[in-house]
C-alpha positions in Angstrom: 89.1 74.9 98.0 92.1 75.6 100.2 94.9 78.1 99.3 97.3 75.4 98.2 94.8 73.9 95.8 94.0 77.3 94.4 97.7 78.0 93.8 98.1 74.6 92.0 95.1 75.4 89.8 96.6 78.8 89.0 99.9 77.2 88.0 98.1 74.7 85.7 95.6 77.1 84.1 97.3 80.5 83.9 98.1 80.3 80.2 94.5 79.4 79.4 93.2 82.2 81.6 95.3 84.9 79.7 94.4 83.3 76.4 90.7 83.5 77.2 90.7 87.2 78.2 93.1 88.2 75.4 90.9 86.7 72.8 87.9 88.7 74.0 90.0 91.8 74.1 91.3 91.3 70.6 87.8 90.7 69.2 86.2 93.7 71.0 85.6 97.2 69.6 88.7 99.1 70.5 87.2 102.2 72.1 87.4 103.8 75.5 84.6 101.7 76.9 86.6 98.5 76.2 89.9 100.0 77.3 88.7 100.8 80.8 86.6 97.6 81.3 87.5 96.2 84.7 87.1 92.5 83.7 89.4 92.8 80.7 92.1 94.6 82.7 92.4 91.4 84.9 93.4 93.0 88.2 92.5 90.3 90.7 91.8 93.0 93.3 89.3 94.8 91.2 87.4 91.9 89.6 86.6 88.4 91.0 86.8 86.8 87.6 90.5 85.6 87.9 89.9 84.0 91.3 86.7 82.3 90.2 88.3 81.1 86.9 91.1 79.3 88.9 88.6 77.9 91.5 87.3 75.7 88.6 83.9 75.5 90.0 82.0 72.4 88.9 78.8 74.3 88.3 78.2 78.0 87.8 74.8 79.5 88.3 73.4 81.4 85.3 72.2 84.5 87.1 69.4 86.6 85.7 71.3 89.0 83.5 68.6 91.7 83.4 68.3 91.9 87.2 72.0 91.8 87.5 72.4 94.6 85.0 69.8 96.8 86.6 71.3 96.4 90.0 74.9 97.1 89.1 74.0 99.9 86.6 72.0 101.6 89.3 75.0 101.3 91.7 77.3 102.7 88.9 75.1 105.7 88.2 74.7 106.6 91.9 78.4 106.4 92.4 79.1 108.4 89.3 76.7 111.1 90.4 78.6 111.6 93.6 82.0 111.4 91.8 81.0 113.9 89.1 79.8 116.3 91.7 83.1 115.9 93.6 85.0 116.4 90.3 83.1 119.5 89.5 83.9 121.0 93.0 87.6 120.1 92.4 87.5 122.0 89.1 86.0 125.1 90.7 88.5 125.0 93.6 91.4 124.7 91.1 90.2 127.8 89.3 89.8 129.7 92.6 92.9 128.7 94.5 95.6 127.5 92.2 98.0 130.1 90.7 98.9 128.9 87.3 102.6 129.0 86.4 104.1 129.5 82.9 104.9 126.2 81.2 108.5 125.9 79.7 108.5 125.2 76.0 110.9 122.3 76.3 110.4 119.8 79.1 109.7 116.2 79.9 106.4 115.5 81.5 106.2 113.2 84.6 102.8 111.6 85.3 102.6 110.5 88.9 100.3 110.2 91.9 100.1 113.2 94.3 99.1 111.8 97.7 97.1 114.7 99.0 97.1 113.6 102.7 100.9 113.2 102.7 101.5 116.6 101.0 99.1 118.4 103.5 100.7 116.5 106.5 104.2 117.5 105.4 103.2 120.9 104.2 105.3 120.3 101.1 105.6 118.0 98.1 108.1 115.3 99.0 107.7 113.1 95.9 109.0 109.6 96.4 108.2 107.8 93.2 111.0 109.4 91.1 112.8 111.2 94.0 116.4 110.5 92.8 115.6 111.6 89.3 114.9 115.3 90.0 118.4 116.3 91.2 119.8 114.8 88.0 117.4 116.8 85.9 118.2 120.0 87.7 121.9 119.3 87.5 121.6 119.1 83.7 119.2 122.0 83.5 116.4 119.8 82.1 112.9 121.3 82.6 110.3 118.9 83.9 106.6 119.3 84.5 104.4 117.2 86.8 101.1 115.8 85.5 99.4 115.1 88.9 97.1 112.2 89.5 95.3 113.5 92.6 94.8 110.7 95.2 92.8 111.0 98.4 90.5 114.0 97.6 87.4 112.3 96.1 85.6 112.0 99.4 86.6 115.5 100.5 87.6 117.8 97.6 87.9 120.7 100.0 91.4 119.3 100.9 92.4 120.8 97.6 92.4 124.3 99.1 95.3 123.4 101.3 97.0 121.3 98.6 96.9 124.2 96.1 98.2 126.7 98.6 101.2 124.4 99.3 101.9 123.8 95.6 101.5 127.6 94.8 104.8 128.2 96.7 106.6 125.2 95.1 109.0 126.4 92.4 108.3 123.4 90.2 105.8 123.2 87.4 102.4 121.4 87.4 99.9 120.9 84.7 96.6 119.8 86.2 93.9 118.2 84.1 91.5 121.0 85.2 93.6 123.6 83.3 92.8 121.9 80.0 89.1 121.1 80.5 86.5 122.8 78.3 82.7 122.9 78.5 82.7 120.3 75.7 84.8 118.0 77.8 82.3 118.0 80.6 79.6 117.1 78.1 81.7 114.3 76.8 82.4 113.1 80.3 78.6 112.9 81.0 78.1 111.1 77.7 80.7 108.4 78.5 79.3 107.9 82.0 75.7 107.5 80.6 76.8 105.0 77.9 79.3 102.9 79.8 77.0 100.2 81.3 75.3 99.6 77.9 78.7 99.5 76.1 79.9 96.9 78.5 77.2 94.5 77.3 78.9 94.3 73.9 81.5 92.1 75.6 79.0 89.4 76.6 80.0 86.0 75.4 77.9 83.1 74.0 77.6 80.8 76.9 79.1 77.7 75.4 81.3 76.8 78.4 81.3 77.4 82.2 83.9 80.1 81.8 81.6 82.0 79.4 78.9 81.9 82.0 81.3 83.0 84.7 82.7 85.8 82.5 79.3 87.2 81.7 78.3 87.2 85.4 81.4 89.0 86.5 81.4 91.4 83.5 78.0 92.8 84.6 78.9 92.9 88.3 82.1 94.8 87.4 80.1 97.6 85.8 79.7 99.2 89.2 83.4 99.2 90.0 84.4 101.7 87.3 85.2 105.2 88.6 85.0 108.6 86.9 88.8 108.7 86.5 88.6 106.1 83.8 86.9 108.7 81.6 88.5 111.9 82.9 92.0 110.6 82.4 91.1 109.8 78.8 90.1 113.4 78.3 93.3 114.5 80.0 95.4 112.4 77.6 93.6 113.8 74.6 94.2 117.4 75.8 97.8 116.7 76.6 98.2 115.4 73.0 97.1 118.7 71.6 100.0 120.6 73.3 102.7 120.9 70.6 105.6 121.1 73.1 104.9 117.7 74.7 107.3 115.1 73.3 108.0 112.7 76.2 105.8 111.6 79.1 107.1 109.3 81.8 104.3 107.6 83.8 104.5 105.7 87.1 102.8 102.6 85.6 101.0 99.7 87.3 99.1 99.7 84.1 95.8 100.3 85.8 92.7 101.8 84.2 94.0 105.4 84.8 97.2 104.7 82.8 95.4 102.8 80.0 92.8 105.5 79.5 95.4 108.2 79.5 97.6 106.3 77.1 94.6 105.7 74.8 93.7 109.4 74.9 97.2 110.4 73.9 97.9 107.8 71.2 94.5 108.1 69.6 95.1 111.8 69.2 98.7 112.0 68.1 101.7 109.9 67.1 104.2 112.6 68.1 104.5 111.8 71.9 106.6 109.0 73.3 105.0 107.4 76.3 107.2 105.5 78.8 105.7 103.4 81.6 108.0 103.2 84.6 107.6 100.1 86.6 110.2 100.8 89.3 108.7 98.4 91.8 108.9 94.7 92.7 106.1 93.0 90.7 104.0 89.9 91.4 103.1 87.3 88.8 99.5 87.4 89.9 99.3 91.2 89.5 98.1 90.5 86.0 97.2 94.0 85.0 100.8 95.3 85.2 102.1 93.2 82.3 101.9 95.0 78.9 101.0 92.7 76.0 101.2 93.3 72.3 97.5 93.4 72.1 97.5 96.4 74.5 99.9 98.2 72.1 97.7 97.4 69.1 94.6 98.8 70.7 96.5 101.9 71.8 96.2 101.5 75.5 99.9 100.8 76.3 102.9 103.0 76.5 105.5 102.7 73.7 108.1 101.3 76.1 108.2 99.9 79.7 111.2 100.5 82.0 111.5 97.8 84.7 113.2 97.6 88.1 115.6 94.8 87.1 116.7 92.5 84.3 114.5 89.7 85.6 111.4 91.7 84.7 112.4 92.2 81.0 109.8 90.6 78.7 110.1 89.9 75.0 107.3 91.6 73.0 107.0 92.3 69.3 105.6 95.8 69.6 106.2 97.0 73.2 109.8 97.7 74.2 110.7 96.4 77.6 113.9 98.0 78.8 116.1 98.1 81.9 115.2 100.9 84.2 116.6 101.9 87.5 115.5 101.2 91.1 114.8 104.7 92.2 113.1 103.6 95.4 115.7 101.1 96.6 118.9 103.0 97.3 118.8 101.7 100.9 119.4 98.2 99.6 122.7 99.1 98.1 123.7 100.9 101.3 122.9 97.9 103.5 126.0 96.7 105.5 124.6 93.3 106.4 122.9 91.5 109.3 124.3 92.2 112.7 122.3 89.9 115.0 119.7 87.3 114.1 117.4 87.7 117.1 113.9 88.9 116.0 111.1 87.8 113.7 110.0 90.7 111.5 106.4 90.7 110.5 105.5 92.9 107.4 102.0 94.1 107.0 100.3 94.2 103.6 98.0 96.8 102.0 95.5 93.8 101.9 94.0 94.0 105.4 92.5 90.5 105.5 95.9 88.9 104.6 97.6 90.9 107.4 95.0 89.9 109.9 95.4 86.2 109.1 99.2 86.6 109.3 98.9 88.2 112.8 96.9 85.2 113.9 99.4 82.8 112.5 102.4 83.8 114.7 100.8 83.8 118.2 103.2 81.0 119.3 106.3 83.0 118.5 108.2 85.5 120.6 110.5 88.4 119.8 108.1 89.5 117.0 108.4 93.0 115.6 105.5 94.2 113.4 105.9 96.9 110.7 102.5 98.0 109.4 101.9 98.9 105.8 101.7 102.8 105.5 98.5 102.6 103.6 96.6 100.7 106.3 95.1 102.3 109.4 96.5 100.4 112.4 93.1 100.6 114.2 91.6 98.4 111.4 93.8 95.5 112.6 92.4 95.6 116.2 94.4 94.9 119.3 97.8 93.4 118.5 98.7 90.2 120.3 100.9 90.6 123.4 103.9 88.9 121.7 104.1 91.5 119.0 106.0 94.8 119.3 105.0 97.6 116.9 107.8 99.4 115.1 108.0 102.5 112.8 111.8 102.1 112.2 113.2 102.0 108.7 112.9 98.6 107.3 116.6 98.2 106.7 117.4 99.0 110.3 115.0 96.2 111.2 116.7 93.8 108.8 119.9 94.2 110.7 118.6 92.2 113.7 116.1 89.9 111.9 116.4 86.1 112.0 113.5 85.8 109.6 110.9 87.9 107.9 107.2 86.9 107.6 105.1 88.7 105.0 102.2 88.6 102.6 101.6 90.5 99.4 104.7 92.6 100.1 107.5 93.6 97.8 109.6 94.1 100.9 110.0 90.3 101.0 112.3 90.7 98.0 114.3 93.4 99.7 114.7 91.1 102.7 116.0 88.2 100.6 118.3 90.6 98.7 119.8 91.5 102.1 120.3 87.9 103.0 117.3 87.6 105.4 115.2 84.4 105.2 111.5 84.9 104.4 108.2 83.1 104.9 105.3 84.2 102.5 101.9 83.7 104.0 99.5 82.6 101.3 96.2 84.5 100.9 93.3 82.7 102.4 90.6 84.2 100.1 92.3 85.2 96.8 95.3 84.4 94.6 98.5 84.8 96.5 100.6 87.9 95.7 104.1 86.6 96.0 106.8 89.0 94.9 109.6 86.4 95.2 110.6 84.2 92.3 111.4 80.5 92.2 115.1 81.0 92.7 116.1 80.2 96.3 112.7 78.6 97.2 113.1 76.1 100.0 116.5 77.6 100.8 116.1 81.2 101.7 112.3 81.5 101.3 109.2 79.4 101.2 105.4 79.8 101.2 103.0 78.8 104.0 99.5 77.9 103.0 98.3 77.4 106.6 99.1 78.3 110.2 100.7 74.9 110.7 103.1 75.5 107.8 104.5 78.6 109.5 106.3 76.9 112.4 107.5 74.1 110.2 109.0 76.5 107.6 110.5 78.6 110.4 112.5 75.7 111.7 113.4 74.5 108.2 114.7 77.9 106.9 116.6 78.7 110.0 118.3 75.3 110.0 119.2 75.7 106.4 120.8 79.1 106.8 122.9 77.9 109.7 124.4 75.1 107.6 124.6 77.0 104.3 125.8 80.5 104.9 127.6 80.8 101.6 124.6 79.7 99.6 122.4 82.2 101.4 124.8 85.0 100.4 124.8 83.7 96.8 121.0 83.8 96.6 120.9 87.3 98.1 123.5 88.5 95.5 121.4 87.0 92.7 118.3 88.9 93.8 120.2 92.2 94.0 121.7 91.7 90.6 118.6 90.5 88.8 115.7 92.3 90.4 117.3 95.7 91.0 119.4 98.3 89.2 121.4 100.6 91.5 120.2 104.3 91.1 123.5 105.8 90.3 123.7 109.0 88.2 125.0 107.0 85.3 122.1 104.5 85.4 119.5 107.2 85.8 120.8 109.1 82.8 120.8 106.0 80.7 117.2 104.9 81.7 115.7 108.4 81.1 117.8 109.0 77.9 119.5 112.1 79.3 122.8 111.6 77.5 124.0 114.7 75.8 122.5 117.1 78.2 124.9 119.8 79.4 125.3 120.9 83.0 
């Protein structure tokens, strides 16, 4: 099946897909083992079930469930043994090298990723998720405490020695999960790891349809994909819930397993903490796990409210409050002065390496191409760049100033480009559902999607001809994207989103 057929199938069957998974979720036992189950979370980059569901295969092989279970359970336990050992080393290093600071009695708690490699490289914590929030909190003398999600230390926990030394001299407050762990928690962690593969089997469906067979196959295969953080974050949430001074927690939320398990730990333990999931990013319709449903609220895995990047992302739910947030990461958009020269093609790399490699092969007939690699991708993984491509590390908005067109795949930056008035071609994924951050508005005018290499050149000519003849319409579409998918991070908007009204300077 080609990418266009897969996209068409997705559009036709997406409601039935969500209904199928949500029914299983609703009928499951609502405990930590179901909350962290990879197949139920629906992330198309963590499980193959969504892709295979939309492929609509005519026949699905009934694989030997016993052999499948033995194979993937063995992989799970081997991985967990390594991860548990790494986690134990991290705990010991925390006790040896981190200098605990006193925790203020009244504060808001901010649950975010700490990118260990970046902190060590910069020799300081330059937090970019909520960066414009902190000056406002400090201006109004509001205490805040970080709840760090350590990222990038699993393979080499010894990095933590440098990390802790850097954070020891930082004046801000941190509450690591290691501070709250007890011997009993380690025993509970071991118990959850041991039981998880067997608990997953409770979700097996009676194989009455092809989708049931497919679900069961992928459910067992997905056992090996679960990491230790699914369980450790649950314990972290339970321990946070026991601290009387905690009243509000703001989490960077892609609603992955680490947020779901943390939320579940908090909400199962107490009703006195308000959880807010902050989705200050440009979302994709096919990034299924990010959307918080009422069933997620009912089974205690969701936050109480979700703050989104713009009005377009507001969703009506009965139990979960979706509210207007603020675009903390997109101040450059509101400072953009416009396009100066339309002379280059800007190629935007994705964190999905296969999609980026295909995109690079699709533009070999063009010249004046500038490539901006995704920061999470090692450039060496992409091989030797074609001779017609110039690599750039410039700020993306500086590159927009001289762009005639942007070509991207699985990149929220495509939305930023359109909001700046730059035309965009989205390259469809060749081996999965296409992650397109743009919405229907302006399709065929300022942006379009290429399903093959041949489509790229056709759309290039089509979009450039359209913008030459319809300048005012291009500006109108760009304005619509700015107004609907973003909220300018002014002090007033930040105060409103984080409910800081009434605080005194």
